[in-house]
C-alpha positions as CSV (number, residue, x, y, z in Angstrom):
1,G,0.0,0.0,0.0
2,P,1.1,3.6,-0.3
3,G,3.3,4.6,2.6
4,P,1.9,7.9,4.1
5,G,4.4,10.0,6.0
6,A,4.0,12.5,8.8
7,P,0.8,14.6,8.8
8,G,0.9,16.9,5.9
9,A,4.3,15.7,4.8
10,A,5.4,14.2,1.5
11,P,5.1,10.4,1.1
12,A,7.1,8.4,3.5
13,A,10.7,9.2,3.6
14,V,13.4,6.6,2.8
15,A,15.9,6.5,5.7
16,P,19.6,6.1,4.9
17,E,21.1,2.9,6.4
18,R,23.4,4.7,8.8
19,L,20.5,6.5,10.3
20,V,18.5,3.3,10.6
21,A,21.4,1.6,12.4
22,F,21.8,4.6,14.7
23,V,18.1,4.7,15.7
24,Q,17.9,0.9,16.2
25,S,20.9,0.9,18.5
26,H,19.7,3.9,20.5
27,R,16.0,2.9,20.5
28,A,15.5,3.0,24.3
29,L,17.2,6.4,24.8
30,L,15.3,8.0,21.9
31,N,12.0,6.9,23.4
32,V,12.9,8.4,26.8
33,L,13.9,11.6,25.1
34,V,10.6,11.8,23.1
35,R,8.6,11.1,26.3
36,E,10.3,14.0,28.0
37,Q,9.9,16.4,25.0
38,P,7.1,15.2,22.7
39,S,7.4,18.3,20.5
40,V,10.7,17.1,19.0
41,L,8.7,14.7,16.7
42,D,7.3,17.9,15.1
43,G,10.8,19.4,14.7
44,P,14.3,17.9,14.6
45,L,13.2,14.3,15.1
46,S,10.3,14.3,12.6
47,P,12.0,11.7,10.4
48,L,11.3,9.2,13.2
49,V,7.6,9.4,12.3
50,A,7.9,10.0,8.5
51,S,9.9,6.8,7.8
52,A,8.2,3.5,8.3
53,V,11.5,1.8,9.1
54,L,12.4,4.3,11.8
55,R,8.8,4.5,13.1
56,A,9.1,0.8,14.1
57,N,11.5,1.9,16.8
58,L,9.1,4.1,18.6
59,A,7.1,2.6,21.5
60,F,3.3,2.5,21.3
61,D,2.8,5.1,24.1
62,V,5.1,7.5,22.3
63,K,3.2,7.1,19.0
64,R,-0.1,7.5,20.8
65,A,1.0,10.7,22.5
66,F,2.2,12.1,19.1
67,F,-1.1,11.0,17.5
68,R,-3.2,12.7,20.2
69,A,-1.2,15.9,20.1
70,Q,-1.8,16.1,16.3
71,L,-5.5,15.5,16.7
72,Q,-5.6,18.2,19.4
73,R,-3.9,20.6,17.1
74,Q,-6.5,20.0,14.4
75,R,-9.2,20.4,16.9
76,R,-7.9,23.8,18.0
77,Q,-7.8,25.0,14.4
78,R,-11.5,24.2,14.1
79,R,-12.4,25.8,17.4
80,G,-16.1,25.4,18.3
81,R,-17.7,25.0,21.7
82,R,-20.9,23.4,20.4
83,R,-22.2,20.0,21.6
84,L,-23.5,17.1,19.6
85,H,-26.8,16.1,21.4
86,L,-28.1,12.5,20.9
87,R,-31.4,11.3,22.4
88,V,-31.7,7.6,21.8
89,R,-33.9,4.6,22.9
90,R,-31.8,2.1,24.8
91,A,-33.6,-0.8,23.1
92,S,-32.8,0.5,19.6
93,V,-29.6,2.4,20.3
94,F,-27.9,1.2,17.0
95,E,-30.7,2.2,14.7
96,D,-31.5,5.5,16.5
97,S,-27.8,6.5,16.5
98,F,-27.5,5.5,12.8
99,H,-30.4,7.7,11.7
100,L,-29.5,10.7,14.0
101,L,-25.8,10.8,12.9
102,R,-26.1,10.1,9.2
103,M,-27.2,13.7,8.6
104,R,-24.3,15.2,10.6
105,D,-21.2,16.4,8.7
106,A,-17.6,15.7,9.9
107,D,-17.3,19.0,11.8
108,E,-20.4,18.2,13.8
109,M,-19.2,14.7,14.4
110,R,-16.1,16.2,16.1
111,Q,-18.2,18.1,18.6
112,Q,-18.3,16.9,22.2
113,L,-21.0,14.3,22.5
114,S,-23.9,14.5,25.0
115,V,-26.1,11.4,25.2
116,T,-29.5,10.9,26.9
117,F,-31.5,7.7,26.9
118,E,-35.3,8.2,26.4
119,G,-37.4,7.7,29.5
120,E,-34.4,7.9,31.8
121,E,-33.4,10.8,34.1
122,G,-29.8,11.7,34.1
123,V,-27.5,14.4,32.8
124,D,-24.5,13.2,30.8
125,M,-21.4,14.0,32.7
126,G,-19.4,11.5,30.6
127,G,-20.8,8.3,32.0
128,L,-23.8,8.1,29.6
129,T,-21.5,8.7,26.6
130,K,-19.2,5.9,27.8
131,E,-22.2,3.6,28.2
132,W,-23.4,4.6,24.7
133,Y,-20.0,3.5,23.3
134,T,-20.2,0.2,25.3
135,L,-23.7,-0.6,24.0
136,L,-22.7,0.2,20.4
137,S,-19.5,-2.0,20.7
138,R,-21.8,-4.9,21.1
139,E,-24.5,-4.0,18.6
140,I,-22.0,-3.6,15.7
141,F,-21.5,-7.3,15.8
142,N,-25.2,-8.2,16.3
143,P,-25.8,-11.0,13.7
144,G,-29.2,-9.5,12.9
145,Y,-27.4,-6.7,11.0
146,A,-25.2,-9.2,9.1
147,L,-22.4,-6.6,8.9
148,F,-19.6,-8.7,10.5
149,T,-18.8,-12.4,11.0
150,A,-16.7,-14.0,13.7
151,A,-13.3,-15.4,12.6
152,S,-12.5,-19.0,13.5
153,D,-11.2,-17.9,16.9
154,G,-14.7,-16.7,17.9
155,A,-13.2,-13.6,19.5
156,T,-12.4,-11.4,16.5
157,F,-14.6,-10.1,13.6
158,Q,-14.3,-9.0,10.0
159,P,-16.8,-7.7,7.4
160,N,-19.3,-10.3,6.2
161,P,-18.9,-10.8,2.4
162,A,-22.7,-11.5,2.2
163,S,-23.6,-8.3,4.1
164,D,-25.7,-7.2,1.1
165,V,-28.6,-9.1,2.5
166,N,-29.1,-5.8,4.3
167,P,-29.8,-3.4,1.5
168,D,-28.4,-0.4,3.4
169,H,-25.2,-2.3,4.4
170,L,-22.7,0.2,2.9
171,D,-24.4,3.1,4.8
172,Y,-24.1,1.1,7.9
173,F,-20.4,0.3,7.3
174,R,-19.7,4.0,6.8
175,F,-21.6,4.7,10.1
176,V,-19.5,2.1,12.0
177,G,-16.3,3.6,10.5
178,R,-17.4,7.1,11.7
179,L,-18.3,5.6,15.1
180,L,-14.8,4.1,15.5
181,G,-13.3,7.3,14.2
182,K,-15.3,9.3,16.7
183,A,-14.2,7.0,19.6
184,V,-10.5,7.3,18.6
185,H,-10.9,11.1,18.1
186,D,-12.5,11.5,21.6
187,G,-10.2,9.0,23.3
188,Q,-13.0,6.7,24.1
189,L,-12.3,2.9,24.2
190,M,-14.5,0.4,22.3
191,D,-14.6,-3.3,22.9
192,A,-14.4,-3.9,19.2
193,H,-11.8,-6.5,18.3
194,F,-11.3,-7.1,14.6
195,T,-9.1,-9.6,12.7
196,R,-5.5,-8.8,12.0
197,S,-6.3,-8.7,8.3
198,F,-9.0,-6.1,8.8
199,Y,-6.7,-3.8,10.8
200,K,-4.2,-4.2,7.9
201,H,-7.0,-3.1,5.5
202,L,-7.7,0.0,7.7
203,L,-4.0,0.9,7.4
204,R,-3.8,0.0,3.7
205,V,-1.2,-2.6,4.5
206,P,-1.2,-5.6,2.1
207,V,-2.5,-8.8,3.6
208,T,-0.5,-12.1,3.4
209,P,-1.6,-15.7,3.0
210,Q,-0.4,-16.1,6.7
211,D,-3.3,-13.8,7.7
212,M,-5.7,-16.4,6.3
213,E,-4.7,-18.8,9.1
214,A,-6.5,-16.9,11.8
215,V,-9.7,-16.4,9.6
216,D,-10.0,-19.9,8.1
217,P,-7.3,-22.4,9.2
218,E,-8.7,-25.3,6.9
219,F,-8.6,-23.0,3.9
220,Y,-5.0,-21.9,4.9
221,R,-3.9,-25.5,5.2
222,S,-5.2,-26.4,1.8
223,L,-3.4,-23.4,0.3
224,K,-0.1,-24.6,1.9
225,Q,-0.7,-28.1,0.4
226,I,-1.2,-26.6,-3.0
227,L,2.2,-24.8,-2.7
228,E,4.1,-27.8,-1.1
229,F,2.9,-30.7,-3.3
230,P,2.6,-31.4,-7.0
231,L,-1.0,-30.7,-8.1
232,E,-1.1,-34.1,-9.7
233,D,-0.4,-35.9,-6.4
234,L,-3.2,-33.9,-4.8
235,G,-5.5,-34.9,-7.6
236,L,-6.6,-31.2,-8.0
237,D,-7.9,-29.8,-11.3
238,L,-8.0,-26.0,-10.7
239,T,-8.6,-22.9,-12.8
240,F,-8.0,-19.2,-12.0
241,S,-11.4,-18.7,-10.5
242,A,-13.1,-18.7,-7.1
243,E,-16.6,-19.4,-5.7
244,A,-18.5,-16.5,-4.3
245,Q,-21.9,-15.9,-2.6
246,T,-23.9,-12.8,-3.5
247,F,-27.5,-12.2,-2.4
248,G,-27.5,-15.8,-1.3
249,K,-26.7,-17.0,-4.9
250,H,-23.8,-19.2,-5.7
251,E,-21.5,-17.9,-8.5
252,V,-18.0,-18.3,-9.9
253,V,-15.7,-15.3,-10.4
254,D,-12.6,-15.0,-12.4
255,L,-9.3,-14.2,-10.6
256,V,-7.7,-13.1,-13.9
257,P,-9.5,-12.2,-17.2
258,E,-11.2,-15.4,-18.5
259,G,-9.8,-17.2,-15.5
260,Q,-12.3,-20.1,-15.7
261,G,-10.5,-21.2,-18.9
262,K,-6.9,-20.8,-17.5
263,A,-5.6,-24.0,-15.7
264,V,-3.5,-23.8,-12.5
265,T,-0.2,-25.5,-13.0
266,D,2.8,-26.2,-10.7
267,E,4.6,-23.3,-12.5
268,N,1.8,-20.6,-11.9
269,K,0.3,-21.9,-8.6
270,A,2.1,-19.4,-6.4
271,Q,0.3,-16.6,-8.3
272,Y,-3.0,-18.5,-8.0
273,V,-2.6,-18.8,-4.2
274,Q,-1.8,-15.0,-3.9
275,L,-4.8,-14.1,-6.0
276,L,-7.1,-16.4,-4.2
277,T,-5.9,-15.0,-0.8
278,Q,-6.4,-11.5,-2.2
279,H,-9.9,-12.5,-3.3
280,R,-11.0,-14.1,-0.1
281,M,-9.6,-11.5,2.2
282,T,-9.9,-8.3,0.2
283,T,-11.8,-8.3,-3.0
284,A,-14.8,-10.2,-1.5
285,I,-15.2,-7.4,1.1
286,Q,-13.7,-4.4,-0.8
287,R,-16.9,-2.4,-0.9
288,Q,-17.4,-2.9,2.8
289,I,-13.8,-1.9,3.6
290,D,-14.1,1.2,1.4
291,A,-17.4,2.3,3.0
292,F,-15.9,1.8,6.5
293,L,-12.8,3.8,5.7
294,A,-14.8,6.6,4.1
295,G,-16.5,7.0,7.5
296,F,-13.3,6.5,9.6
297,H,-11.2,8.9,7.6
298,E,-13.8,11.7,8.0
299,L,-12.5,12.0,11.6
300,I,-9.1,10.4,11.5
301,P,-6.8,11.3,8.7
302,A,-5.2,8.3,6.9
303,D,-1.7,9.7,7.0
304,L,-1.9,10.3,10.8
305,V,-3.2,6.8,11.7
306,S,-0.5,5.2,9.6
307,V,2.0,5.7,12.3
308,F,0.6,2.6,14.0
309,T,1.1,-1.1,13.1
310,P,-2.0,-3.3,12.8
311,T,-1.5,-4.7,16.3
312,E,-1.1,-1.2,17.8
313,L,-4.3,0.0,16.0
314,E,-6.2,-2.7,18.0
315,L,-4.6,-1.3,21.2
316,L,-5.5,2.3,20.2
317,I,-9.2,1.4,19.7
318,C,-9.6,-1.1,22.5
319,G,-7.1,0.0,25.1
320,L,-4.3,-1.9,26.8
321,P,-5.5,-5.1,28.4
322,D,-4.6,-6.2,32.0
323,V,-2.8,-9.5,31.4
324,D,-2.8,-11.5,34.6
325,L,0.3,-13.6,34.2
326,D,-0.5,-15.8,37.2
327,D,-3.9,-16.7,35.7
328,L,-2.3,-17.3,32.3
329,R,0.4,-19.6,33.8
330,A,-2.1,-21.6,35.8
331,H,-4.0,-22.4,32.6
332,T,-1.1,-23.2,30.3
333,E,-0.4,-26.6,28.7
334,Y,2.9,-27.9,27.5
335,Q,4.1,-30.1,24.6
336,N,7.6,-31.7,24.9
337,Y,8.3,-29.2,27.8
338,R,7.5,-29.7,31.5
339,P,6.4,-26.7,33.6
340,S,9.6,-27.2,35.6
341,D,12.0,-27.0,32.6
342,V,14.5,-24.1,32.8
343,Q,13.4,-22.8,29.3
344,V,9.8,-22.5,30.6
345,T,10.9,-20.7,33.7
346,W,13.0,-18.3,31.6
347,M,10.0,-17.5,29.4
348,W,7.7,-16.7,32.4
349,N,10.5,-14.6,33.9
350,A,10.8,-12.7,30.6
351,L,7.0,-12.1,30.5
352,T,7.1,-10.9,34.2
353,S,9.8,-8.3,33.2
354,F,7.7,-7.0,30.3
355,S,5.9,-3.7,30.3
356,R,2.1,-3.6,30.1
357,E,2.4,-2.8,26.4
358,E,4.8,-5.7,25.7
359,R,2.4,-8.1,27.5
360,A,-0.4,-6.9,25.3
361,L,1.8,-7.5,22.2
362,F,2.6,-11.0,23.5
363,L,-1.1,-11.8,23.9
364,Q,-1.8,-10.6,20.4
365,F,1.1,-12.6,19.1
366,V,-0.1,-15.9,20.5
367,T,-3.9,-15.5,20.4
368,G,-4.4,-13.0,17.5
369,T,-6.2,-10.4,19.7
370,S,-5.6,-8.3,22.8
371,K,-8.9,-9.3,24.2
372,V,-8.7,-11.1,27.6
373,P,-11.5,-13.6,28.1
374,L,-14.1,-12.4,30.6
375,E,-13.8,-15.5,32.8
376,G,-10.0,-15.5,32.6
377,F,-7.6,-17.6,30.7
378,A,-9.3,-20.9,31.7
379,N,-11.9,-19.9,29.1
380,L,-9.5,-18.8,26.3
381,R,-11.2,-19.7,23.1
382,G,-9.7,-21.0,19.8
383,R,-10.5,-23.0,16.8
384,R,-12.0,-25.9,18.7
385,G,-14.0,-24.0,21.4
386,V,-12.1,-23.6,24.7
387,Q,-8.4,-23.9,23.8
388,R,-5.9,-23.0,26.4
389,F,-2.6,-21.3,25.8
390,S,0.1,-24.0,25.0
391,V,3.8,-23.9,24.7
392,H,5.5,-26.3,22.3
393,R,9.2,-27.2,22.3
394,T,11.1,-26.6,19.0
395,Y,14.8,-27.2,18.5
396,D,16.4,-24.7,16.2
397,T,17.6,-22.0,18.5
398,H,18.6,-19.7,15.5
399,L,14.9,-19.2,14.9
400,L,12.5,-16.7,16.6
401,P,9.5,-18.1,18.5
402,T,6.5,-18.6,16.2
403,S,2.8,-18.8,16.9
404,H,-0.5,-20.4,15.6
405,T,-3.2,-18.0,16.7
406,C,-6.1,-20.3,15.8
407,F,-4.8,-22.7,18.4
408,N,-3.3,-20.2,20.9
409,Q,0.0,-21.9,20.5
410,L,3.6,-20.7,21.0
411,D,6.4,-22.6,19.5
412,L,9.4,-21.9,21.7
413,P,12.9,-23.0,20.8
414,E,15.1,-24.3,23.7
415,Y,17.3,-21.2,24.0
416,Q,20.5,-21.2,26.0
417,S,19.9,-18.5,28.5
418,E,17.3,-16.3,30.1
419,E,18.7,-13.2,28.4
420,Q,18.5,-14.9,25.0
421,T,14.9,-16.1,25.7
422,R,13.8,-12.6,26.6
423,E,15.5,-11.0,23.6
424,K,14.1,-13.5,21.1
425,V,10.5,-13.4,22.5
426,L,10.6,-9.5,22.4
427,L,11.9,-9.5,18.8
428,A,9.3,-12.0,17.7
429,I,6.3,-10.1,19.2
430,K,7.5,-6.7,17.8
431,E,8.6,-7.8,14.3
432,A,7.7,-11.3,13.3
433,S,4.0,-10.7,13.7
434,E,4.1,-8.1,10.9
435,G,6.2,-9.7,8.2
436,F,5.5,-13.4,8.1
437,Q,5.1,-14.9,4.6
438,F,4.5,-18.5,3.3
439,A,7.8,-20.4,3.3
């Protein structure tokens, strides 16, 4: 996708290698400096935000403070003391809010919200607005609206490719986009956890076949087989086409012009897998994504939100979770490790030393979402219903730890020291989660 730079700046700058090396080796110090004097990101240190490679070295709290300062500045330029009054019925809060807000322009949407629920006494001192966001967080995913479907993990959601059963579905997607934009703009948290691939769409970051694993593990496995084995051995006779459902009707769509007449061979199957992934994860929901983004970008400029990674965007919208490590440890299963093994002890020591933000990234790395189950980690859900966190032993210590989010599984190599364990886990959660491709 296009790489936007700092707000109002030219497209993302390309950082010289020496600068990249310098920033990486002084990452901790630079973050301390920026926390002390946030304004330096507007001045001498602006390349840290403009370049995607350099941006990766900024901590989430630093980026969030920069982001909020920029929004604050835009708000000051638009000065206005007016309030946006909403009077809604609790039983139909989604429909009422949709109809009341669709006539409001972006400037009105930026005004301070004041909510009252019909038939209830109470002046909104902030509590009712918060409650309104909480109610809408749930209603967005109400199956009755057919806007979103749950991914295989049961905890995250993405647009429903068959949402057109609701004739106004694109207006509703724009409304949900504006709603999330308004929440982010106002610093309100929403319990709205989407799939990693949807967060990538919101940032215009390309999705990879790996993102498919969290959405549909069986489909992902069949794609891997296509790549790994000769088509003849699999007994597959494929063409460059895909099946789609529209208005409940079954149809076949071409992945390339006249694709139904073009055979998939061992020579061109990599292109077929890429196109099929693109179709399943992007093309099939492109109109829904575009409508959502049209609403979201009315309040949150695309170049500004691009400072975040997909995992950080979830933390921005939903807030940092409280990860209870004792609870997680009490409900962890092991494969080829024992709880008493030194490598396991090192891993838990590393997690204990992590900041709240790093624990959130770890949770996202192994489960695919920052959402903590309501009843605690005993009730962590995965592909097969309740699926507890599990740690599997692997043997190549040159590799980083890897994860399978649909099974809440961490593959942990048997590292040689506690320091190495901490370093490798940190590296994995900060970097590997972004760039994984098919082998």
